[in-house]
C-alpha atoms as an extended CHARMM CRD file, in Angstrom:
* protein
*
       228  EXT
         1         1  MET       CA            110.9590000000      126.2230000000       51.7500000000  PROA      1               0.0000000000
         2         2  ASN       CA            109.3020000000      123.2100000000       52.9590000000  PROA      2               0.0000000000
         3         3  LYS       CA            107.6490000000      123.5530000000       56.3660000000  PROA      3               0.0000000000
         4         4  LYS       CA            108.5810000000      120.2010000000       57.6320000000  PROA      4               0.0000000000
         5         5  LEU       CA            112.2970000000      121.0800000000       56.6890000000  PROA      5               0.0000000000
         6         6  ILE       CA            112.2130000000      124.4090000000       58.4120000000  PROA      6               0.0000000000
         7         7  LEU       CA            110.9200000000      122.6520000000       61.5390000000  PROA      7               0.0000000000
         8         8  LEU       CA            113.6110000000      119.9940000000       61.2810000000  PROA      8               0.0000000000
         9         9  LEU       CA            116.3130000000      122.8100000000       61.1510000000  PROA      9               0.0000000000
        10        10  ILE       CA            114.7490000000      124.5490000000       64.1340000000  PROA      10              0.0000000000
        11        11  LEU       CA            114.7940000000      121.3520000000       66.1360000000  PROA      11              0.0000000000
        12        12  PHE       CA            118.4870000000      120.7350000000       65.1030000000  PROA      12              0.0000000000
        13        13  ALA       CA            119.5180000000      124.4520000000       66.0500000000  PROA      13              0.0000000000
        14        14  SER       CA            117.5610000000      123.9760000000       69.2930000000  PROA      14              0.0000000000
        15        15  PHE       CA            119.3270000000      120.7170000000       69.9630000000  PROA      15              0.0000000000
        16        16  ALA       CA            122.8450000000      122.0680000000       69.2230000000  PROA      16              0.0000000000
        17        17  ALA       CA            122.3000000000      124.9710000000       71.5320000000  PROA      17              0.0000000000
        18        18  VAL       CA            121.4480000000      122.6190000000       74.2430000000  PROA      18              0.0000000000
        19        19  TYR       CA            124.3030000000      120.6140000000       73.6590000000  PROA      19              0.0000000000
        20        20  VAL       CA            126.7400000000      123.4540000000       73.3130000000  PROA      20              0.0000000000
        21        21  ASN       CA            125.4710000000      125.1040000000       76.6810000000  PROA      21              0.0000000000
        22        22  PHE       CA            124.6700000000      121.8580000000       78.7130000000  PROA      22              0.0000000000
        23        23  GLY       CA            126.4130000000      119.0400000000       77.0580000000  PROA      23              0.0000000000
        24        24  HSD       CA            129.2410000000      118.8440000000       79.8310000000  PROA      24              0.0000000000
        25        25  LEU       CA            126.4920000000      117.7690000000       82.1480000000  PROA      25              0.0000000000
        26        26  LEU       CA            125.0080000000      115.0300000000       79.9590000000  PROA      26              0.0000000000
        27        27  THR       CA            127.8480000000      112.5630000000       81.1020000000  PROA      27              0.0000000000
        28        28  LEU       CA            127.2710000000      109.0530000000       82.7520000000  PROA      28              0.0000000000
        29        29  GLU       CA            129.4220000000      110.5180000000       85.6240000000  PROA      29              0.0000000000
        30        30  GLN       CA            127.0290000000      113.4830000000       86.1730000000  PROA      30              0.0000000000
        31        31  VAL       CA            124.0450000000      111.2250000000       85.8150000000  PROA      31              0.0000000000
        32        32  LYS       CA            125.5340000000      108.9650000000       88.6730000000  PROA      32              0.0000000000
        33        33  ALA       CA            126.5360000000      111.8080000000       90.7970000000  PROA      33              0.0000000000
        34        34  PHE       CA            122.9920000000      113.2530000000       90.3930000000  PROA      34              0.0000000000
        35        35  HSD       CA            121.5760000000      109.7430000000       91.1400000000  PROA      35              0.0000000000
        36        36  GLN       CA            123.8390000000      109.1380000000       94.2600000000  PROA      36              0.0000000000
        37        37  ASN       CA            122.7230000000      112.6340000000       95.7520000000  PROA      37              0.0000000000
        38        38  VAL       CA            119.1080000000      111.8080000000       95.2880000000  PROA      38              0.0000000000
        39        39  GLN       CA            119.7070000000      108.5030000000       96.8800000000  PROA      39              0.0000000000
        40        40  ASN       CA            121.1040000000      110.1300000000       99.9820000000  PROA      40              0.0000000000
        41        41  ASP       CA            118.0960000000      112.4000000000      100.2360000000  PROA      41              0.0000000000
        42        42  ILE       CA            115.7230000000      109.6370000000       99.7670000000  PROA      42              0.0000000000
        43        43  GLN       CA            117.5300000000      107.5600000000      102.5630000000  PROA      43              0.0000000000
        44        44  ALA       CA            117.1870000000      110.5750000000      104.8440000000  PROA      44              0.0000000000
        45        45  ASN       CA            113.7320000000      110.9820000000      104.0620000000  PROA      45              0.0000000000
        46        46  LEU       CA            112.3370000000      107.7060000000      102.9620000000  PROA      46              0.0000000000
        47        47  PHE       CA            108.8210000000      108.2630000000      104.2550000000  PROA      47              0.0000000000
        48        48  VAL       CA            108.3820000000      111.5810000000      102.3650000000  PROA      48              0.0000000000
        49        49  TYR       CA            109.6620000000      110.5840000000       99.1150000000  PROA      49              0.0000000000
        50        50  SER       CA            107.9470000000      107.1920000000       99.1870000000  PROA      50              0.0000000000
        51        51  ALA       CA            104.6600000000      108.9280000000      100.1020000000  PROA      51              0.0000000000
        52        52  VAL       CA            105.0350000000      111.3870000000       97.1960000000  PROA      52              0.0000000000
        53        53  TYR       CA            106.0400000000      108.4910000000       94.6960000000  PROA      53              0.0000000000
        54        54  PHE       CA            103.0190000000      106.4780000000       95.8360000000  PROA      54              0.0000000000
        55        55  ILE       CA            100.5190000000      109.2030000000       95.5130000000  PROA      55              0.0000000000
        56        56  SER       CA            101.8750000000      110.1170000000       92.2800000000  PROA      56              0.0000000000
        57        57  TYR       CA            101.7310000000      106.4980000000       90.7960000000  PROA      57              0.0000000000
        58        58  VAL       CA             98.1220000000      106.2260000000       92.1680000000  PROA      58              0.0000000000
        59        59  VAL       CA             97.1640000000      109.3210000000       90.5100000000  PROA      59              0.0000000000
        60        60  ILE       CA             98.7440000000      108.5770000000       87.1350000000  PROA      60              0.0000000000
        61        61  THR       CA             96.9310000000      105.1230000000       87.0850000000  PROA      61              0.0000000000
        62        62  ALA       CA             93.6490000000      106.4800000000       88.0830000000  PROA      62              0.0000000000
        63        63  LEU       CA             93.7310000000      109.1360000000       85.5450000000  PROA      63              0.0000000000
        64        64  SER       CA             95.1420000000      106.7800000000       82.8960000000  PROA      64              0.0000000000
        65        65  ILE       CA             97.9440000000      109.0680000000       82.1890000000  PROA      65              0.0000000000
        66        66  PRO       CA            100.5390000000      107.7320000000       79.9870000000  PROA      66              0.0000000000
        67        67  GLY       CA            104.1450000000      106.9300000000       81.3010000000  PROA      67              0.0000000000
        68        68  ALA       CA            103.4000000000      104.3020000000       84.0050000000  PROA      68              0.0000000000
        69        69  ALA       CA            106.1710000000      102.0510000000       82.5560000000  PROA      69              0.0000000000
        70        70  VAL       CA            108.7220000000      104.8930000000       83.0680000000  PROA      70              0.0000000000
        71        71  VAL       CA            107.7250000000      105.7640000000       86.4880000000  PROA      71              0.0000000000
        72        72  THR       CA            107.8610000000      101.9590000000       87.3940000000  PROA      72              0.0000000000
        73        73  LEU       CA            111.5790000000      101.9940000000       85.9940000000  PROA      73              0.0000000000
        74        74  LEU       CA            111.9990000000      105.1910000000       88.0230000000  PROA      74              0.0000000000
        75        75  GLY       CA            110.9120000000      103.6370000000       91.1680000000  PROA      75              0.0000000000
        76        76  ALA       CA            113.2990000000      100.7630000000       91.0060000000  PROA      76              0.0000000000
        77        77  ALA       CA            116.1500000000      103.2560000000       90.5200000000  PROA      77              0.0000000000
        78        78  LEU       CA            115.1420000000      105.3490000000       93.3590000000  PROA      78              0.0000000000
        79        79  PHE       CA            113.9470000000      102.7900000000       95.8710000000  PROA      79              0.0000000000
        80        80  GLY       CA            115.5170000000       99.5610000000       94.9330000000  PROA      80              0.0000000000
        81        81  PHE       CA            113.7600000000       96.3420000000       94.0480000000  PROA      81              0.0000000000
        82        82  TRP       CA            111.6750000000       95.2850000000       96.9980000000  PROA      82              0.0000000000
        83        83  TRP       CA            110.5570000000       98.7600000000       98.3970000000  PROA      83              0.0000000000
        84        84  SER       CA            109.7630000000       99.8900000000       94.9200000000  PROA      84              0.0000000000
        85        85  LEU       CA            107.9000000000       96.6220000000       94.3910000000  PROA      85              0.0000000000
        86        86  LEU       CA            105.7770000000       97.2700000000       97.5560000000  PROA      86              0.0000000000
        87        87  LEU       CA            104.9680000000      100.8640000000       96.3730000000  PROA      87              0.0000000000
        88        88  VAL       CA            104.2140000000      100.1770000000       92.7540000000  PROA      88              0.0000000000
        89        89  SER       CA            102.2910000000       96.8540000000       93.4400000000  PROA      89              0.0000000000
        90        90  PHE       CA             99.7900000000       98.5390000000       95.7530000000  PROA      90              0.0000000000
        91        91  ALA       CA             99.8000000000      102.0550000000       93.9880000000  PROA      91              0.0000000000
        92        92  SER       CA             99.0190000000      100.5790000000       90.5760000000  PROA      92              0.0000000000
        93        93  THR       CA             96.0710000000       98.3850000000       91.9620000000  PROA      93              0.0000000000
        94        94  ILE       CA             94.6830000000      101.2050000000       94.1110000000  PROA      94              0.0000000000
        95        95  GLY       CA             94.8580000000      103.5160000000       91.0720000000  PROA      95              0.0000000000
        96        96  ALA       CA             93.2760000000      100.9550000000       88.7510000000  PROA      96              0.0000000000
        97        97  THR       CA             90.2960000000      100.3620000000       91.2530000000  PROA      97              0.0000000000
        98        98  ILE       CA             89.8220000000      104.0550000000       91.4850000000  PROA      98              0.0000000000
        99        99  ALA       CA             89.3990000000      104.0070000000       87.6520000000  PROA      99              0.0000000000
       100       100  PHE       CA             87.1190000000      100.8630000000       88.0450000000  PROA      100             0.0000000000
       101       101  LEU       CA             84.8190000000      102.6950000000       90.2200000000  PROA      101             0.0000000000
       102       102  SER       CA             84.8570000000      105.8340000000       88.1300000000  PROA      102             0.0000000000
       103       103  SER       CA             83.8070000000      103.9850000000       85.2180000000  PROA      103             0.0000000000
       104       104  ARG       CA             81.1540000000      102.0550000000       87.1080000000  PROA      104             0.0000000000
       105       105  TYR       CA             79.6460000000      104.9790000000       89.0320000000  PROA      105             0.0000000000
       106       106  LEU       CA             80.5330000000      108.1970000000       87.0570000000  PROA      106             0.0000000000
       107       107  LEU       CA             81.6390000000      107.3730000000       83.6300000000  PROA      107             0.0000000000
       108       108  ARG       CA             79.3310000000      104.4730000000       82.5470000000  PROA      108             0.0000000000
       109       109  GLU       CA             77.5000000000      106.1930000000       79.6680000000  PROA      109             0.0000000000
       110       110  TRP       CA             80.6640000000      107.7940000000       78.2060000000  PROA      110             0.0000000000
       111       111  VAL       CA             82.6870000000      104.4250000000       78.4390000000  PROA      111             0.0000000000
       112       112  ASP       CA             79.7470000000      102.5070000000       77.0010000000  PROA      112             0.0000000000
       113       113  SER       CA             79.4110000000      104.8010000000       73.9780000000  PROA      113             0.0000000000
       114       114  LYS       CA             83.0620000000      105.0120000000       73.4890000000  PROA      114             0.0000000000
       115       115  PHE       CA             84.0940000000      101.3850000000       73.6140000000  PROA      115             0.0000000000
       116       116  LYS       CA             81.0190000000       99.4820000000       73.0580000000  PROA      116             0.0000000000
       117       117  ASP       CA             82.4670000000       97.2300000000       70.5390000000  PROA      117             0.0000000000
       118       118  LYS       CA             85.3870000000       95.9840000000       73.0320000000  PROA      118             0.0000000000
       119       119  LEU       CA             82.9670000000       95.8120000000       75.9180000000  PROA      119             0.0000000000
       120       120  VAL       CA             81.1890000000       92.8860000000       74.0890000000  PROA      120             0.0000000000
       121       121  ALA       CA             84.2910000000       90.9410000000       74.4600000000  PROA      121             0.0000000000
       122       122  ILE       CA             84.9440000000       91.7330000000       77.8550000000  PROA      122             0.0000000000
       123       123  ASN       CA             81.4690000000       90.8610000000       78.9400000000  PROA      123             0.0000000000
       124       124  GLU       CA             81.6770000000       87.5410000000       77.2360000000  PROA      124             0.0000000000
       125       125  GLY       CA             84.9060000000       86.7660000000       78.7330000000  PROA      125             0.0000000000
       126       126  VAL       CA             83.6750000000       87.7070000000       82.2730000000  PROA      126             0.0000000000
       127       127  GLU       CA             80.6240000000       85.6480000000       81.6550000000  PROA      127             0.0000000000
       128       128  LYS       CA             82.4900000000       82.4950000000       80.6200000000  PROA      128             0.0000000000
       129       129  ASP       CA             85.7210000000       82.5850000000       82.9240000000  PROA      129             0.0000000000
       130       130  GLY       CA             84.7880000000       85.1210000000       85.5480000000  PROA      130             0.0000000000
       131       131  ALA       CA             87.8770000000       86.5970000000       87.4510000000  PROA      131             0.0000000000
       132       132  PHE       CA             90.1190000000       84.3310000000       85.7400000000  PROA      132             0.0000000000
       133       133  TYR       CA             89.4990000000       86.3220000000       82.5990000000  PROA      133             0.0000000000
       134       134  LEU       CA             90.5590000000       89.4040000000       84.2360000000  PROA      134             0.0000000000
       135       135  LEU       CA             93.8650000000       87.6010000000       85.6230000000  PROA      135             0.0000000000
       136       136  THR       CA             94.4530000000       86.6350000000       81.9460000000  PROA      136             0.0000000000
       137       137  LEU       CA             94.1670000000       90.3530000000       80.6320000000  PROA      137             0.0000000000
       138       138  ARG       CA             96.4090000000       91.5720000000       83.4060000000  PROA      138             0.0000000000
       139       139  LEU       CA             99.1540000000       89.0400000000       82.4300000000  PROA      139             0.0000000000
       140       140  ILE       CA             98.5770000000       89.1940000000       78.7460000000  PROA      140             0.0000000000
       141       141  PRO       CA             97.4520000000       92.8200000000       78.0520000000  PROA      141             0.0000000000
       142       142  VAL       CA             95.2250000000       92.2530000000       74.8840000000  PROA      142             0.0000000000
       143       143  PHE       CA             93.7040000000       95.5740000000       75.9570000000  PROA      143             0.0000000000
       144       144  PRO       CA             95.7030000000       98.5140000000       77.3970000000  PROA      144             0.0000000000
       145       145  PHE       CA             95.4890000000       98.4180000000       81.1510000000  PROA      145             0.0000000000
       146       146  PHE       CA             93.5260000000      101.7150000000       81.3090000000  PROA      146             0.0000000000
       147       147  LEU       CA             91.0670000000      100.3840000000       78.9710000000  PROA      147             0.0000000000
       148       148  ILE       CA             90.7730000000       97.1250000000       81.2170000000  PROA      148             0.0000000000
       149       149  ASN       CA             90.1000000000       99.2660000000       84.1610000000  PROA      149             0.0000000000
       150       150  LEU       CA             87.3660000000      101.3000000000       82.5730000000  PROA      150             0.0000000000
       151       151  LEU       CA             85.6040000000       98.1690000000       80.6350000000  PROA      151             0.0000000000
       152       152  MET       CA             85.6910000000       96.1490000000       83.8870000000  PROA      152             0.0000000000
       153       153  GLY       CA             83.6330000000       98.7940000000       85.6910000000  PROA      153             0.0000000000
       154       154  LEU       CA             80.7900000000       98.1150000000       83.4650000000  PROA      154             0.0000000000
       155       155  THR       CA             80.8260000000       94.2500000000       84.0390000000  PROA      155             0.0000000000
       156       156  LYS       CA             79.3080000000       92.3310000000       86.9540000000  PROA      156             0.0000000000
       157       157  ILE       CA             82.7090000000       91.6550000000       88.6690000000  PROA      157             0.0000000000
       158       158  SER       CA             82.9160000000       92.6660000000       92.1760000000  PROA      158             0.0000000000
       159       159  VAL       CA             85.4920000000       95.6500000000       93.4010000000  PROA      159             0.0000000000
       160       160  GLY       CA             86.9970000000       92.9740000000       95.7370000000  PROA      160             0.0000000000
       161       161  ARG       CA             87.6090000000       90.5010000000       93.1420000000  PROA      161             0.0000000000
       162       162  PHE       CA             88.8750000000       93.2620000000       90.4080000000  PROA      162             0.0000000000
       163       163  TYR       CA             91.3370000000       94.4970000000       93.2160000000  PROA      163             0.0000000000
       164       164  LEU       CA             92.6000000000       91.1150000000       94.1960000000  PROA      164             0.0000000000
       165       165  PHE       CA             93.0570000000       89.6590000000       90.5750000000  PROA      165             0.0000000000
       166       166  SER       CA             94.4190000000       92.9180000000       89.3370000000  PROA      166             0.0000000000
       167       167  GLN       CA             97.2590000000       92.8790000000       92.0860000000  PROA      167             0.0000000000
       168       168  LEU       CA             97.9520000000       89.3170000000       91.4700000000  PROA      168             0.0000000000
       169       169  GLY       CA             97.7850000000       89.7450000000       87.4880000000  PROA      169             0.0000000000
       170       170  MET       CA             99.9770000000       92.8080000000       87.3660000000  PROA      170             0.0000000000
       171       171  LEU       CA            102.5300000000       91.7200000000       89.9120000000  PROA      171             0.0000000000
       172       172  PRO       CA            104.8210000000       89.3170000000       87.6710000000  PROA      172             0.0000000000
       173       173  GLY       CA            104.9510000000       92.2320000000       85.0980000000  PROA      173             0.0000000000
       174       174  THR       CA            105.7730000000       94.7960000000       87.5890000000  PROA      174             0.0000000000
       175       175  MET       CA            108.7590000000       92.5360000000       88.8980000000  PROA      175             0.0000000000
       176       176  VAL       CA            110.1470000000       92.2790000000       85.5400000000  PROA      176             0.0000000000
       177       177  TYR       CA            110.0880000000       96.0840000000       85.0620000000  PROA      177             0.0000000000
       178       178  LEU       CA            111.5900000000       96.7390000000       88.3500000000  PROA      178             0.0000000000
       179       179  ASN       CA            114.2810000000       94.2910000000       87.8610000000  PROA      179             0.0000000000
       180       180  ALA       CA            115.1960000000       95.9490000000       84.4850000000  PROA      180             0.0000000000
       181       181  GLY       CA            114.9880000000       99.5580000000       86.3830000000  PROA      181             0.0000000000
       182       182  THR       CA            117.1790000000       97.9780000000       89.2330000000  PROA      182             0.0000000000
       183       183  GLN       CA            119.9190000000       96.8440000000       86.5800000000  PROA      183             0.0000000000
       184       184  LEU       CA            119.9740000000      100.0590000000       84.6350000000  PROA      184             0.0000000000
       185       185  SER       CA            120.3980000000      102.1360000000       87.7940000000  PROA      185             0.0000000000
       186       186  GLU       CA            123.7200000000       99.8980000000       88.6360000000  PROA      186             0.0000000000
       187       187  ILE       CA            125.4850000000      101.1630000000       85.4010000000  PROA      187             0.0000000000
       188       188  THR       CA            128.8600000000      102.3730000000       86.2050000000  PROA      188             0.0000000000
       189       189  SER       CA            130.2830000000      102.8040000000       82.7510000000  PROA      189             0.0000000000
       190       190  LEU       CA            129.2160000000      102.5830000000       79.1610000000  PROA      190             0.0000000000
       191       191  SER       CA            130.3650000000       99.0660000000       78.9540000000  PROA      191             0.0000000000
       192       192  GLY       CA            127.7940000000       98.2300000000       81.5250000000  PROA      192             0.0000000000
       193       193  LEU       CA            125.2860000000       98.7100000000       79.0020000000  PROA      193             0.0000000000
       194       194  ILE       CA            126.1210000000       95.4200000000       77.3380000000  PROA      194             0.0000000000
       195       195  SER       CA            126.6570000000       93.4560000000       80.6710000000  PROA      195             0.0000000000
       196       196  PRO       CA            124.8940000000       90.1590000000       80.8930000000  PROA      196             0.0000000000
       197       197  GLN       CA            122.6580000000       91.5380000000       83.6390000000  PROA      197             0.0000000000
       198       198  ILE       CA            121.3540000000       94.4650000000       81.6070000000  PROA      198             0.0000000000
       199       199  LEU       CA            121.0900000000       92.3060000000       78.3460000000  PROA      199             0.0000000000
       200       200  GLY       CA            119.3870000000       89.6650000000       80.4130000000  PROA      200             0.0000000000
       201       201  SER       CA            116.8700000000       92.1220000000       81.9890000000  PROA      201             0.0000000000
       202       202  LEU       CA            116.0960000000       93.7180000000       78.6440000000  PROA      202             0.0000000000
       203       203  ALA       CA            115.5560000000       90.1540000000       76.9680000000  PROA      203             0.0000000000
       204       204  LEU       CA            113.1410000000       89.2000000000       79.9740000000  PROA      204             0.0000000000
       205       205  LEU       CA            111.2060000000       92.3880000000       79.1420000000  PROA      205             0.0000000000
       206       206  GLY       CA            110.7720000000       91.4510000000       75.5940000000  PROA      206             0.0000000000
       207       207  LEU       CA            110.1020000000       87.6430000000       76.2970000000  PROA      207             0.0000000000
       208       208  PHE       CA            107.8630000000       87.8490000000       79.2840000000  PROA      208             0.0000000000
       209       209  PRO       CA            104.6180000000       88.5240000000       77.1970000000  PROA      209             0.0000000000
       210       210  ILE       CA            105.4320000000       85.4600000000       74.9100000000  PROA      210             0.0000000000
       211       211  ILE       CA            106.1950000000       83.2800000000       78.0870000000  PROA      211             0.0000000000
       212       212  ILE       CA            103.1990000000       84.2310000000       79.7570000000  PROA      212             0.0000000000
       213       213  LYS       CA            100.8760000000       83.6820000000       76.6750000000  PROA      213             0.0000000000
       214       214  PHE       CA            102.1440000000       80.3060000000       76.3770000000  PROA      214             0.0000000000
       215       215  ILE       CA            101.6000000000       79.4900000000       80.0260000000  PROA      215             0.0000000000
       216       216  MET       CA             98.1130000000       80.9010000000       80.1510000000  PROA      216             0.0000000000
       217       217  GLY       CA             97.2670000000       79.1630000000       76.6730000000  PROA      217             0.0000000000
       218       218  GLN       CA             98.1530000000       75.8200000000       78.2470000000  PROA      218             0.0000000000
       219       219  ILE       CA             96.1840000000       76.6030000000       81.6110000000  PROA      219             0.0000000000
       220       220  GLN       CA             93.2160000000       77.5820000000       79.5330000000  PROA      220             0.0000000000
       221       221  LYS       CA             93.5390000000       74.3760000000       77.3040000000  PROA      221             0.0000000000
       222       222  ARG       CA             93.5750000000       72.4250000000       80.5770000000  PROA      222             0.0000000000
       223       223  ARG       CA             90.4120000000       74.0790000000       81.8840000000  PROA      223             0.0000000000
       224       224  SER       CA             88.5930000000       73.5100000000       78.5520000000  PROA      224             0.0000000000
       225       225  GLN       CA             89.5040000000       69.7500000000       78.8270000000  PROA      225             0.0000000000
       226       226  VAL       CA             88.1200000000       69.5500000000       82.4970000000  PROA      226             0.0000000000
       227       227  LYS       CA             85.0610000000       71.3280000000       81.2870000000  PROA      227             0.0000000000
       228       228  GLU       CA             84.6220000000       68.8000000000       78.6150000000  PROA      228             0.0000000000
């Protein structure tokens, strides 16, 4: 028998076993009840939960661990929009700066040998536009965020500028993700999945890169005209 078919059957059997034994827990009502219990605990121990979430986010970003987007959505569901915005904005920037410093002082040779082709484009961009280039990369992620952190460590940009323009550049995207997470946490029935608020938030997630790309293109065009 084909190995892929055997693996598929095993996965199907495992899923069936989990569903039969725990399917009654996988309902929207159970999820909402669990969410409410967690919310009550967070309200009673806001500082502790916030500290754990903040430190975890810094570590995830600093070590370039996949899943930051999911953790961002989780933050909105747990803490609400404004408090999670404060936590995520600073945690993501601090984590990115740690990765930046690690690349500059500890991993320089490895990063240079691993991503030498991409480093050429980054250096040219920084030489041409300075910190504005970093801001553009944050708003329009041509490269993955973790790669921006590492490659910027090998450029001449200062730590202060890297931190400031990273925080400014990542803020709009963070707000879009947190808004989506907040909307998802408000679902009280399956019909809520197709509510205007949910659909609008999901549409904004998809349209945000396109909108930002258009805006930054217009800014870059005007900058070029001024230089001429």
